[in-house]
Backbone as CSV, one residue per row, in Angstrom:
resi,resn,N_x,N_y,N_z,CA_x,CA_y,CA_z,C_x,C_y,C_z
1,MET,99.637,90.558,129.039,99.354,91.700,128.387,100.526,92.751,128.532
2,THR,101.017,93.361,127.378,102.057,94.241,127.490,101.707,95.478,126.598
3,VAL,102.296,96.691,127.056,102.161,97.997,126.481,103.470,98.415,126.056
4,ASN,103.824,98.689,124.866,105.123,99.128,124.476,105.127,100.670,124.501
5,ARG,106.162,101.451,124.147,106.338,102.754,124.201,105.316,103.479,123.213
6,TYR,104.891,102.811,122.300,103.737,103.412,121.337,102.578,103.349,121.886
7,GLY,102.138,102.573,122.934,100.826,102.276,123.453,100.254,101.069,122.872
8,VAL,101.086,100.217,122.081,100.519,99.116,121.532,100.256,98.029,122.492
9,VAL,99.045,97.524,122.477,98.678,96.549,123.562,98.607,95.099,122.838
10,ALA,99.383,94.278,123.272,99.406,92.816,122.838,98.574,91.864,123.903
11,VAL,97.637,91.271,123.243,96.791,90.391,124.136,96.963,88.953,123.615
12,ALA,96.991,88.001,124.461,97.173,86.595,124.025,95.897,86.087,123.443
13,LEU,96.073,85.287,122.444,94.902,84.446,121.910,94.423,83.554,122.996
14,ALA,93.119,83.181,122.882,92.596,82.168,123.802,91.437,81.341,123.295
15,LEU,91.099,80.357,123.985,89.985,79.445,123.671,90.107,78.821,122.277
16,THR,90.974,78.013,121.962,91.034,77.327,120.807,90.167,76.103,120.832
17,VAL,89.213,75.926,119.847,88.425,74.715,119.752,88.453,74.060,118.446
18,THR,88.041,72.910,118.255,88.061,72.158,116.933,86.833,72.529,116.169
19,GLY,86.965,72.420,115.339,85.703,72.433,114.801,85.848,72.018,113.416
20,ALA,86.316,100.827,99.275,85.765,100.189,100.092,84.345,99.839,99.753
21,CYS,84.220,99.149,100.707,83.944,98.320,99.695,82.477,97.838,99.722
22,GLY,81.509,98.397,99.077,80.357,97.754,98.879,80.266,97.041,97.722
23,GLY,79.145,96.421,97.208,79.111,95.477,96.008,79.823,94.373,96.355
24,SER,80.642,93.834,95.189,81.389,92.621,95.401,82.577,92.611,94.684
25,ASP,83.509,91.729,95.131,84.888,91.651,94.473,85.315,90.046,94.679
26,SER,86.262,89.827,93.948,86.953,88.605,94.023,88.321,88.476,94.197
27,SER,88.974,87.818,95.121,90.411,87.892,95.384,91.083,86.663,94.547
28,SER,90.295,85.682,94.126,90.882,84.525,93.404,89.672,83.800,92.941
29,SER,89.961,82.718,92.272,88.978,81.776,91.518,88.602,80.689,92.355
30,GLY,88.743,80.704,93.660,88.569,79.489,94.626,87.080,78.982,94.307
31,THR,86.702,77.742,94.518,85.516,77.225,94.204,85.008,76.473,95.422
32,GLY,83.652,76.029,95.469,83.063,75.229,96.477,83.161,75.739,97.820
33,ALA,83.653,74.885,98.744,83.765,75.379,100.106,84.712,76.542,100.317
34,LYS,85.555,76.788,99.366,86.476,77.990,99.628,85.850,79.276,99.189
35,LYS,84.498,79.367,99.043,83.906,80.662,98.764,83.547,81.295,100.050
36,LEU,84.192,82.542,100.173,83.955,83.342,101.463,83.366,84.562,101.022
37,THR,82.614,85.213,101.992,82.005,86.392,101.894,82.315,87.389,103.189
38,LEU,82.812,88.488,102.908,82.784,89.493,103.982,81.803,90.522,103.957
39,ILE,80.933,90.647,105.208,79.896,91.550,105.189,80.355,92.571,106.283
40,GLN,80.612,93.743,105.657,81.125,94.894,106.503,79.964,95.635,107.286
41,GLY,80.325,96.420,108.248,79.258,97.118,108.948,78.737,98.349,108.189
42,ILE,79.589,98.883,107.297,79.163,100.096,106.338,80.216,100.138,105.287
43,ALA,79.780,100.603,104.126,80.481,100.791,102.995,81.357,101.898,103.027
44,ASN,82.496,101.786,102.367,83.371,102.919,102.141,83.918,103.631,103.354
45,GLU,84.067,102.989,104.384,84.708,103.432,105.587,86.274,102.914,105.591
46,PRO,87.057,103.732,105.859,88.582,103.371,105.920,88.837,102.139,106.745
47,PHE,88.259,102.069,107.902,88.482,100.857,108.776,88.022,99.599,107.980
48,TYR,86.894,99.464,107.467,86.333,98.303,106.777,87.149,98.075,105.415
49,ILE,87.652,99.155,104.614,88.292,98.992,103.668,89.602,98.237,103.989
50,SER,90.274,98.740,105.055,91.499,98.235,105.348,91.371,96.669,105.783
51,MET,90.296,96.425,106.480,89.942,95.047,106.878,89.773,94.302,105.642
52,TYR,89.240,94.680,104.612,88.968,94.139,103.324,90.278,93.764,102.617
53,CYS,91.214,94.681,102.631,92.553,94.701,102.064,93.353,93.398,102.804
54,GLY,93.284,93.320,104.100,93.843,92.255,104.857,93.257,90.981,104.353
55,ALA,91.823,90.909,104.274,91.256,89.637,104.072,91.522,89.273,102.460
56,LYS,91.445,90.227,101.657,91.690,89.988,100.227,93.056,89.357,99.890
57,ALA,94.027,89.853,100.549,95.517,89.304,100.383,95.482,87.891,100.979
58,GLU,94.906,87.658,102.227,94.962,86.385,102.759,94.230,85.347,101.882
59,ALA,92.992,85.752,101.404,92.278,84.733,100.576,92.984,84.306,99.260
60,ALA,93.589,85.384,98.738,94.388,85.017,97.500,95.687,84.045,97.785
61,LYS,96.112,84.393,98.985,97.241,83.470,99.370,96.789,82.030,99.527
62,LEU,95.604,81.751,100.043,95.086,80.516,100.429,94.298,79.888,99.424
63,GLY,94.140,80.638,98.282,93.340,80.087,97.150,91.796,80.039,97.175
64,ALA,91.356,81.110,97.989,89.943,81.190,98.282,89.321,82.335,97.478
65,SER,87.978,82.196,97.101,87.472,83.333,96.505,86.888,84.247,97.713
66,LEU,86.856,85.599,97.481,86.204,86.421,98.559,85.368,87.537,97.801
67,SER,84.215,87.567,98.245,83.307,88.626,97.861,83.121,89.598,99.110
68,VAL,82.620,90.697,98.835,82.486,91.734,99.865,81.135,92.487,99.742
69,GLN,80.396,92.553,100.799,79.187,93.119,100.799,78.982,94.220,101.986
70,ALA,78.310,95.176,101.787,78.186,96.240,102.869,76.929,97.134,102.576
71,PRO,76.344,97.348,103.805,75.043,98.308,103.696,75.703,99.709,103.498
72,ALA,74.880,100.612,102.861,75.392,102.004,102.590,75.244,102.770,103.867
73,GLN,74.614,102.337,104.973,74.566,103.077,106.244,74.663,101.977,107.421
74,TRP,75.069,102.439,108.551,75.189,101.559,109.708,73.695,101.381,110.165
75,ASP,72.983,100.385,109.747,71.616,100.281,109.887,71.127,98.662,109.884
76,VAL,70.457,98.381,110.912,69.876,97.043,111.003,69.110,96.431,109.831
77,ALA,68.185,97.464,109.413,67.385,96.871,108.194,68.283,96.621,106.804
78,GLN,69.086,97.563,106.755,69.920,97.477,105.577,71.050,96.302,105.683
79,GLN,71.659,96.219,106.907,72.450,94.964,106.787,71.673,93.571,106.779
80,THR,70.562,93.681,107.369,69.683,92.472,107.218,69.392,92.066,105.746
81,GLN,69.121,93.066,105.030,69.004,92.793,103.527,70.151,92.238,102.837
82,VAL,71.409,92.733,103.311,72.603,92.186,102.922,72.726,90.739,103.278
83,VAL,72.499,90.451,104.412,72.682,89.121,105.024,71.761,88.126,104.367
84,THR,70.394,88.478,104.125,69.516,87.733,103.389,69.900,87.264,101.959
85,SER,70.396,88.324,101.394,70.994,87.994,99.990,72.190,87.076,100.023
86,VAL,73.090,87.177,100.976,74.403,86.351,101.060,73.857,84.886,101.352
87,ALA,72.955,84.882,102.452,72.540,83.689,102.792,72.048,82.841,101.647
88,ALA,71.279,83.469,100.689,70.673,82.665,99.571,71.789,82.043,98.643
89,SER,73.067,82.813,98.597,74.141,82.239,97.707,74.924,81.076,98.395
90,ARG,74.602,80.898,99.695,75.247,79.865,100.454,76.827,79.753,100.320
91,PRO,77.443,80.883,100.807,79.038,80.718,100.710,79.539,79.783,101.698
92,GLY,80.602,79.335,101.507,81.126,78.228,102.529,81.254,78.976,103.911
93,ALA,81.714,80.229,104.025,81.940,80.905,105.282,81.481,82.454,104.979
94,VAL,81.124,83.096,106.114,80.863,84.425,106.078,81.442,85.140,107.157
95,MET,82.273,86.126,106.982,82.870,86.981,108.001,81.759,88.142,108.079
96,ILE,81.462,88.509,109.353,80.519,89.565,109.427,80.802,90.529,110.537
97,ALA,80.654,91.757,110.434,80.478,92.786,111.561,79.045,93.251,111.914
98,PRO,78.349,92.576,112.704,77.009,92.834,113.085,76.828,94.222,113.436
99,VAL,75.942,95.023,112.993,75.750,96.376,113.352,74.938,96.432,114.654
100,ASP,74.452,95.420,115.135,73.643,95.551,116.503,73.806,94.004,117.119
101,LYS,74.331,93.989,118.449,74.902,92.903,118.949,73.575,91.921,119.279
102,ASP,72.300,92.414,119.208,71.217,91.692,119.550,70.212,91.469,118.358
103,ALA,69.999,92.679,117.734,69.019,92.808,116.497,69.494,91.839,115.359
104,MET,70.782,91.713,115.247,71.141,90.976,113.965,71.325,89.482,114.295
105,ALA,70.967,89.022,115.463,71.036,87.485,115.856,70.119,86.784,114.818
106,GLY,68.933,87.197,114.606,68.047,86.445,113.610,68.418,86.242,112.368
107,PRO,68.800,87.334,111.604,69.454,87.157,110.288,70.723,86.384,110.183
108,ILE,71.592,86.472,111.299,72.865,85.719,111.286,72.463,84.296,111.372
109,ARG,71.401,83.864,112.085,71.008,82.521,112.315,70.725,81.797,111.024
110,GLN,70.177,82.797,110.125,69.873,82.412,108.618,71.106,81.841,107.996
111,LEU,72.098,82.682,108.171,73.522,82.194,107.534,73.773,80.793,107.979
112,SER,73.845,80.573,109.338,74.294,79.339,109.799,73.215,78.214,109.343
113,GLY,71.906,78.561,109.307,70.907,77.632,108.910,71.237,77.235,107.548
114,ASN,71.701,77.942,106.764,71.937,77.648,105.209,73.218,76.968,105.096
115,GLY,73.912,76.732,106.199,75.180,75.944,106.193,76.548,76.709,106.087
116,SER,76.502,78.025,106.182,77.750,78.743,106.155,78.227,78.807,107.437
117,LYS,79.688,78.757,107.623,80.330,79.049,108.797,80.314,80.453,109.152
118,VAL,80.199,80.835,110.244,80.084,82.265,110.619,81.258,82.825,111.417
119,ILE,81.960,83.789,110.896,83.062,84.429,111.749,82.733,85.831,112.084
120,PHE,82.705,86.311,113.253,82.488,87.584,113.603,83.855,88.388,113.463
121,VAL,83.828,89.588,112.818,84.995,90.411,112.702,84.652,91.749,113.180
122,ASP,85.582,92.446,113.991,85.285,93.832,114.500,84.215,93.811,115.634
123,THR,82.818,93.630,115.227,81.784,93.503,116.113,81.189,92.057,116.214
124,GLU,80.251,91.855,117.222,79.832,90.566,117.415,78.464,90.476,118.032
125,LEU,77.901,89.358,118.249,76.510,89.197,118.944,76.734,88.932,120.469
126,THR,75.703,89.224,121.199,75.659,88.937,122.609,75.518,87.401,122.742
127,ASP,74.853,86.788,122.121,74.744,85.328,122.247,76.090,84.539,121.864
128,PRO,76.577,83.986,123.071,77.968,83.303,122.933,77.942,82.122,122.037
129,SER,76.868,81.398,121.856,76.732,80.202,121.095,76.922,80.479,119.548
130,MET,76.795,81.710,119.178,76.917,82.014,117.738,78.486,82.439,117.214
131,GLY,78.770,82.051,116.021,80.071,82.429,115.577,81.171,81.348,115.945
132,ALA,81.761,80.753,114.846,82.848,79.870,115.066,84.185,80.583,115.706
133,SER,84.274,81.921,115.449,85.330,82.785,115.928,84.962,84.192,115.931
134,ARG,85.550,84.720,117.112,85.231,86.216,117.163,86.596,86.912,117.153
135,ILE,86.784,87.959,116.094,87.989,88.651,116.066,87.905,90.102,116.227
136,SER,88.469,90.713,117.083,88.261,92.044,117.192,89.386,92.740,118.090
137,SER,89.434,94.070,118.245,90.303,94.725,119.176,89.651,94.451,120.414
138,ASP,90.618,94.708,121.652,89.884,94.701,123.093,89.411,96.136,123.110
139,ASN,88.151,96.314,122.777,87.606,97.672,122.743,87.457,98.302,124.168
140,LYS,87.265,97.525,125.246,87.292,98.020,126.545,88.674,98.524,126.921
141,LEU,89.566,97.839,126.489,90.936,98.306,126.801,91.250,99.595,126.015
142,GLY,90.637,99.604,124.755,90.929,100.776,123.956,90.275,101.966,124.551
143,GLY,89.130,101.818,125.252,88.493,102.936,125.851,89.294,103.420,127.123
144,GLN,89.904,102.363,127.748,90.867,102.827,128.970,92.080,103.555,128.421
145,LEU,92.675,103.187,127.249,93.691,103.880,126.723,93.301,105.372,126.260
146,ALA,92.036,105.384,125.781,91.637,106.719,125.489,91.471,107.679,126.653
147,ALA,91.001,107.032,127.762,90.871,107.890,129.007,92.231,108.349,129.408
148,GLN,93.215,107.343,129.405,94.510,107.730,129.806,95.221,108.859,129.023
149,ALA,94.953,108.606,127.736,95.550,109.751,126.687,94.877,110.995,127.001
150,LEU,93.474,111.072,127.203,92.830,112.263,127.421,93.281,112.979,128.874
151,ALA,93.357,112.081,129.706,93.769,112.672,131.045,95.124,113.323,131.007
152,GLY,96.005,112.655,130.321,97.314,113.274,130.103,97.326,114.616,129.281
153,GLN,96.521,114.631,128.406,96.335,115.854,127.555,95.729,117.079,128.366
154,ILE,94.884,116.849,129.293,94.180,117.911,130.009,94.766,118.291,131.412
155,GLY,95.942,117.495,131.610,96.574,117.715,132.975,95.859,116.967,134.085
156,ASP,95.187,115.982,133.781,94.561,115.212,134.813,93.384,116.055,135.599
157,LYS,92.931,116.959,134.980,91.645,117.698,135.746,90.805,118.352,134.680
158,GLY,89.544,118.526,135.157,88.549,119.198,134.220,87.461,118.418,133.873
159,LYS,86.514,119.067,133.026,85.292,118.364,132.634,85.597,117.780,131.193
160,VAL,84.937,116.559,131.055,85.027,115.879,129.791,83.790,115.289,129.517
161,MET,83.488,115.035,128.020,82.421,114.243,127.510,82.753,113.077,126.622
162,VAL,81.870,112.279,126.467,82.151,111.133,125.623,80.970,110.974,124.639
163,LEU,81.321,110.671,123.440,80.251,110.304,122.374,80.447,108.994,121.806
164,ALA,79.256,108.384,121.578,79.163,107.110,120.851,77.995,107.153,119.830
165,PRO,78.091,106.303,118.775,76.817,106.366,117.820,75.614,106.101,118.374
166,THR,75.460,104.741,119.048,74.239,104.450,119.469,74.365,103.281,120.477
167,ARG,73.596,103.028,121.594,73.832,101.791,122.362,73.398,100.603,121.564
168,GLY,74.086,99.498,121.929,73.874,98.234,121.283,74.816,97.689,120.295
169,ILE,75.841,98.625,120.197,76.925,98.083,119.332,78.156,97.565,120.103
170,ALA,78.424,96.364,119.894,79.480,95.728,120.939,80.764,96.478,121.056
171,THR,81.181,97.025,119.928,82.644,97.632,120.069,82.414,99.004,120.874
172,THR,81.585,99.853,120.342,81.692,101.149,121.060,81.027,101.116,122.360
173,ASP,79.996,100.097,122.785,79.546,99.980,124.085,80.777,99.685,124.917
174,ASP,81.624,98.757,124.539,82.837,98.352,125.185,83.855,99.570,125.407
175,ARG,83.958,100.328,124.359,84.938,101.543,124.577,84.316,102.516,125.503
176,VAL,83.082,102.851,125.594,82.623,103.800,126.579,82.667,103.172,128.015
177,THR,82.352,101.875,128.108,82.574,101.259,129.418,83.987,101.377,129.919
178,GLY,84.957,101.103,129.036,86.455,101.166,129.446,86.884,102.570,129.739
179,PHE,86.258,103.480,128.821,86.567,104.923,129.171,86.067,105.336,130.590
180,LYS,84.783,105.132,130.816,84.213,105.555,131.979,84.823,104.898,133.380
181,GLU,85.242,103.580,133.316,85.828,102.956,134.215,87.195,103.539,134.531
182,GLU,87.974,103.936,133.464,89.452,104.492,133.660,89.347,105.978,134.192
183,ILE,88.369,106.645,133.571,88.247,108.105,134.007,87.893,108.317,135.444
184,ALA,87.129,107.351,135.955,86.559,107.321,137.344,87.839,107.162,138.274
185,LYS,88.991,106.726,137.727,90.194,106.672,138.754,90.921,107.944,138.718
186,HIS,90.483,108.966,137.970,91.294,110.402,138.024,90.125,111.235,138.711
187,PRO,90.336,111.455,140.093,89.506,112.206,140.790,89.444,113.845,140.428
188,GLY,90.364,114.186,139.636,90.344,115.625,139.113,89.577,115.838,137.874
189,ILE,89.117,114.668,137.251,88.266,114.778,136.102,86.984,114.427,136.224
190,ARG,85.941,115.195,135.704,84.508,114.843,135.926,83.927,114.715,134.508
191,LEU,83.223,113.539,134.382,82.363,113.224,133.159,81.105,113.866,133.235
192,VAL,80.846,114.822,132.310,79.715,115.720,132.439,78.542,115.381,131.437
193,SER,78.951,114.673,130.372,77.919,114.246,129.345,78.352,113.080,128.645
194,GLU,77.349,112.236,128.316,77.533,111.010,127.599,76.488,111.080,126.499
195,GLN,76.849,111.150,125.265,75.804,111.342,124.181,75.890,110.494,122.933
196,TYR,74.746,110.045,122.441,74.518,109.214,121.410,73.926,109.761,120.216
197,PRO,74.593,110.195,119.264,74.094,110.977,118.094,73.664,110.083,116.863
198,GLY,73.826,108.747,117.114,73.701,107.871,115.965,74.909,108.028,115.085
199,ASP,74.880,107.390,113.788,76.060,107.497,112.965,75.889,108.758,112.098
200,ASP,75.705,109.839,112.834,75.576,111.031,112.204,76.447,112.324,112.644
201,ALA,77.421,112.675,111.838,78.412,113.727,112.101,77.701,114.982,112.554
202,GLY,76.660,115.383,111.704,75.972,116.563,111.989,75.279,116.737,113.363
203,LYS,74.557,115.544,113.720,74.111,115.520,115.030,75.174,115.617,116.095
204,ALA,76.328,114.909,115.874,77.315,114.954,116.921,77.890,116.381,117.056
205,THR,78.011,117.106,116.058,78.378,118.536,115.981,77.419,119.290,116.869
206,GLU,76.072,119.050,116.690,75.110,119.850,117.463,75.227,119.454,118.938
207,LEU,75.393,118.199,119.289,75.371,117.829,120.608,76.716,118.310,121.378
208,VAL,77.747,118.514,120.553,79.047,119.092,121.210,78.855,120.581,121.313
209,ASN,78.191,121.268,120.349,77.983,122.720,120.403,77.095,122.881,121.712
210,GLY,76.096,122.066,121.899,75.246,122.273,123.090,76.088,122.179,124.389
211,GLU,76.950,121.152,124.386,77.749,120.973,125.633,78.687,122.023,125.835
212,LEU,79.339,122.647,124.876,80.147,123.749,124.974,79.459,124.939,125.581
213,SER,78.286,125.060,125.050,77.276,126.168,125.600,77.088,125.994,127.095
214,LYS,76.617,124.795,127.498,76.435,124.475,128.946,77.687,124.561,129.808
215,ASN,78.836,124.100,129.208,80.064,123.898,129.928,81.184,124.553,129.012
216,PRO,81.244,125.875,129.068,82.364,126.532,128.291,83.704,126.294,128.749
217,ASP,83.906,125.703,129.897,85.168,125.267,130.363,85.432,123.794,130.266
218,LEU,84.649,123.200,129.282,85.004,121.707,128.891,86.390,121.507,128.491
219,ALA,86.989,120.610,129.085,88.405,120.360,128.929,88.743,119.311,127.819
220,GLY,87.862,118.400,127.575,88.141,117.310,126.678,86.968,116.590,126.296
221,ILE,87.162,115.856,125.109,86.090,115.049,124.553,86.750,113.691,124.027
222,PHE,86.020,112.602,124.288,86.473,111.287,123.658,85.303,110.956,122.789
223,ALA,85.694,110.783,121.485,84.777,110.347,120.429,85.095,108.941,120.171
224,SER,84.120,108.099,120.336,84.453,106.593,120.298,84.477,105.932,118.867
225,ASN,84.080,106.783,117.775,84.293,106.148,116.504,84.609,107.287,115.485
226,LEU,84.694,106.939,114.383,85.198,108.023,113.291,84.128,109.025,113.054
227,VAL,82.913,108.746,113.024,81.757,109.637,112.747,81.572,110.698,113.797
228,THR,81.603,110.221,115.095,81.465,111.119,116.310,82.648,112.012,116.385
229,GLY,83.927,111.404,115.886,85.005,112.266,115.855,84.965,113.322,114.903
230,GLU,84.476,112.986,113.831,84.291,113.999,112.695,83.396,115.164,113.147
231,GLY,82.242,114.813,113.816,81.323,115.793,114.259,81.869,116.700,115.469
232,SER,82.672,116.122,116.182,83.261,116.687,117.461,84.353,117.753,116.891
233,GLY,85.152,117.402,115.896,86.109,118.269,115.393,85.557,119.514,114.781
234,ALA,84.455,119.190,113.992,83.777,120.161,113.363,83.051,121.282,114.367
235,SER,82.713,120.741,115.514,82.097,121.702,116.442,83.313,122.548,117.147
236,LEU,84.412,122.005,117.272,85.603,122.666,117.979,86.068,123.707,116.974
237,LYS,86.052,123.599,115.658,86.417,124.492,114.661,85.399,125.568,114.633
238,GLN,84.110,125.272,114.709,83.145,126.366,114.879,83.267,127.175,116.010
239,ALA,83.521,126.667,117.195,83.575,127.506,118.273,85.048,127.940,118.618
240,LYS,85.923,127.843,117.619,87.325,128.323,117.784,87.955,127.663,119.064
241,LYS,87.708,126.484,119.318,88.314,125.835,120.569,89.277,124.747,120.243
242,VAL,89.671,124.683,119.020,90.617,123.537,118.492,91.913,123.876,119.351
243,GLY,92.332,122.772,119.933,93.558,122.881,120.910,93.421,123.027,122.282
244,SER,92.242,124.031,122.451,91.915,124.351,123.955,91.178,123.352,124.612
245,VAL,90.198,122.646,123.733,89.401,121.489,124.132,90.196,120.296,123.538
246,LYS,90.616,119.483,124.298,91.549,118.296,123.673,90.488,117.199,123.322
247,LEU,90.852,116.731,122.166,90.047,115.679,121.486,90.934,114.405,121.233
248,VAL,90.201,113.210,121.650,90.832,111.973,121.466,89.749,111.174,120.724
249,GLU,90.168,110.427,119.807,89.271,109.738,118.845,89.742,108.243,118.661
250,PHE,88.744,107.437,118.360,88.959,105.994,118.033,89.186,105.970,116.517
251,ASP,90.216,105.066,116.000,90.346,104.972,114.614,91.453,105.987,114.117
252,ALA,91.867,105.585,112.819,93.000,106.373,112.218,92.813,106.410,110.652
253,SER,91.718,107.016,110.231,91.416,107.248,108.722,92.421,108.271,108.302
254,PRO,92.709,108.324,106.918,93.604,109.330,106.488,93.186,110.746,106.793
255,LYS,91.962,111.045,106.810,91.540,112.424,107.317,91.766,112.668,108.822
256,GLN,91.500,111.729,109.693,91.904,111.859,111.076,93.412,111.921,111.328
257,VAL,94.223,111.257,110.617,95.622,111.508,110.689,95.995,112.955,110.275
258,GLU,95.457,113.315,109.252,95.526,114.822,108.772,95.217,115.782,109.787
259,ASP,94.046,115.440,110.579,93.593,116.326,111.606,94.553,116.293,112.852
260,LEU,95.168,115.058,113.037,95.986,114.927,114.178,97.280,115.753,113.863
261,LYS,97.799,115.723,112.757,99.040,116.528,112.453,98.780,117.931,112.562
262,ALA,97.457,118.331,112.213,97.070,119.842,112.216,96.799,120.330,113.631
263,GLY,96.541,119.421,114.594,96.465,119.863,115.836,94.800,119.805,116.326
264,THR,93.934,119.446,115.387,92.642,119.227,115.891,92.355,118.170,116.729
265,ILE,93.103,117.043,116.520,93.031,115.830,117.360,94.288,115.787,118.023
266,GLN,94.287,115.281,119.376,95.382,115.129,120.126,95.930,113.665,120.195
267,ALA,95.028,112.830,120.054,95.331,111.413,120.059,94.368,110.468,119.391
268,LEU,94.842,109.544,118.713,94.017,108.491,117.972,94.364,107.084,118.669
269,ILE,93.273,106.474,118.926,93.367,104.903,119.440,93.085,104.155,118.323
270,SER,94.211,103.637,117.535,94.062,102.994,116.344,93.988,101.551,116.513
271,GLN,93.224,100.779,115.623,93.144,99.400,115.639,93.993,98.729,114.580
272,GLU,93.803,97.490,114.304,94.741,96.746,113.361,93.755,96.114,112.447
273,PRO,92.976,96.736,111.561,91.982,96.140,110.667,92.490,95.228,109.690
274,LEU,93.706,95.592,109.196,94.331,94.582,108.281,94.468,93.217,108.920
275,GLU,94.829,93.003,110.115,94.926,91.890,110.749,93.793,91.190,111.152
276,ILE,92.793,91.915,111.563,91.409,91.404,111.607,90.992,90.754,110.331
277,GLY,91.079,91.363,109.266,90.778,90.773,107.943,91.559,89.508,107.670
278,ARG,92.886,89.491,107.958,93.659,88.270,107.640,93.271,87.199,108.493
279,GLU,93.116,87.369,109.843,92.666,86.489,110.822,91.241,85.891,110.520
280,GLY,90.289,86.747,110.055,89.005,86.321,109.727,89.086,85.336,108.526
281,VAL,89.901,85.524,107.535,89.944,84.514,106.487,90.723,83.218,106.974
282,ASP,91.694,83.328,107.820,92.427,82.151,108.250,91.478,81.247,109.111
283,GLN,90.525,81.970,110.059,89.632,81.066,110.893,88.579,80.627,110.047
284,ALA,88.023,81.283,109.038,87.022,80.805,108.246,87.502,79.485,107.382
285,MET,88.826,79.656,107.035,89.411,78.395,106.098,89.512,77.300,107.145
286,ASN,89.883,77.539,108.394,90.003,76.475,109.324,88.758,75.841,109.565
287,ALA,87.739,76.666,109.838,86.394,76.027,109.992,85.885,75.113,108.862
288,LEU,86.186,75.600,107.627,85.741,74.813,106.524,86.575,73.580,106.249
289,GLU,87.700,73.521,106.728,88.584,72.426,106.479,88.727,71.577,107.616
290,GLY,87.955,71.688,108.776,87.928,70.784,109.868,89.244,70.974,110.753
291,LYS,89.913,72.061,110.597,91.021,72.389,111.345,90.647,73.077,112.649
292,PRO,91.621,73.173,113.784,91.271,73.895,115.004,90.932,75.350,114.693
293,VAL,89.972,75.875,115.293,89.417,77.301,115.228,89.667,78.017,116.522
294,THR,90.283,79.087,116.414,90.445,79.944,117.627,89.215,80.638,118.039
295,LYS,88.784,80.511,119.006,87.361,80.974,119.389,87.388,82.493,119.647
296,GLN,88.352,83.009,120.142,88.406,84.552,120.274,89.833,85.040,120.091
297,ILE,89.907,85.975,119.304,91.266,86.601,119.036,91.091,88.105,119.238
298,ARG,92.022,88.592,119.909,91.996,90.162,120.294,93.342,90.580,119.568
299,THR,93.096,91.675,118.673,94.186,92.233,117.902,94.664,93.382,118.617
300,ARG,95.684,94.050,118.170,96.461,95.149,118.947,95.841,96.476,118.654
301,LEU,96.181,97.303,119.630,95.769,98.779,119.479,96.954,99.640,119.764
302,VAL,97.023,100.839,119.225,98.075,101.781,119.456,97.516,103.184,119.619
303,ALA,98.208,103.714,120.520,97.800,105.315,120.639,98.729,106.122,119.813
304,VAL,98.112,106.772,118.797,98.822,107.605,117.756,98.785,109.101,118.217
305,THR,99.942,109.688,118.311,100.032,111.070,118.529,100.837,111.795,117.563
306,LYS,100.915,113.120,117.723,101.732,113.843,116.800,103.287,113.536,116.863
307,ASN,103.608,112.907,118.043,105.012,112.633,118.311,105.378,111.309,117.499
308,ASN,104.463,110.398,117.475,104.866,109.043,116.816,104.186,108.743,115.500
309,VAL,103.371,109.623,114.867,102.635,109.290,113.718,103.457,109.066,112.488
310,ASP,104.597,109.587,112.411,105.488,109.338,111.294,106.414,108.250,111.568
311,ASP,106.437,107.574,112.669,107.414,106.576,112.846,106.973,105.280,112.150
312,PRO,107.906,104.615,111.501,107.627,103.482,110.592,106.855,102.406,111.356
313,ALA,107.120,102.323,112.673,106.440,101.202,113.424,104.922,101.441,113.590
314,ILE,104.450,102.728,113.385,103.109,103.059,113.511,102.378,102.882,112.239
315,ALA,103.075,102.771,111.057,102.539,102.972,109.706,101.364,101.766,109.520
316,LYS,101.582,100.658,110.054,100.475,99.474,109.769,99.224,99.731,110.612
317,TYR,99.234,100.736,111.420,97.959,101.084,112.192,97.130,102.108,111.547
318,LEU,97.756,102.766,110.552,96.943,103.886,109.766,96.099,103.185,108.666
319,TYR,94.854,103.526,108.677,93.953,102.932,107.776,94.127,103.435,106.231
320,LYS,93.624,102.770,105.381,93.669,102.862,103.963,92.402,103.379,103.291
321,GLN,92.533,104.112,102.236,91.291,104.393,101.300,91.085,103.310,100.207
322,THR,92.220,102.842,99.880,92.179,101.746,98.901,93.228,100.698,99.263
323,CYS,93.026,99.412,98.531,94.032,98.338,98.830,95.285,98.560,97.925
């Protein structure tokens, strides 16, 4: 594992075995076993739009058809309805980002039971027997990078808080774990609050407002996804504490990049969703064609700051609104 001067983390691929966009779209006219479906965690989010862009380009390159489906909200019941509908259409392979690492196990078994190969993209299930391949960032490492970035911003001392949407999401659970493990190595920093507002920016704003009232000397915040980051930024603007309370967020949507340049956010831990989408299609096609499938793939992360956001080497880590 190596980290370059931009904070990009390269992680080796391992365990090879044999083997935005709601609604639907098609990247080519592939037929039969070359029918692929991408089920996103939520519709119209830049991370998943970017993942779709990568998957769409790769599917077209390989002559496969690709449809995309997504729930309107990050919600088990809504994603279950999507999965049930997709299972009935029996695509050759399904790339899915489960919204809950345990609750989505039953619906996803239905996909497998109907003959579809299952590839996890971004998030995954607890059950290690499910999924031909799992493709995601090293989210625990991302949490550690966030802690390091925040520690640097606050001079390695002071009170901090962390926000995540809800427990049970594989990605954000790992980010919080990584953040807490790393921040514990900094004796001058104290984690005073760990909050779960759901996928609700307004609730995140309320929780940060409350924390600022209890701890007016709060030094920093780690928001582990786009929505908690949006809520945190809104709270800091309301309290007129932009810049005095340092904010580090996961992801790099166009709005987050705009806020980074404006000084509302001090660092973004950005993923590589285009690559996750490309790899998802590659592994799905390998599974369908009886070729070796890589069981687990970790894609890269980068710490984006005001100092490097305009560097051409960072451009591929900034998310898209459209393909």
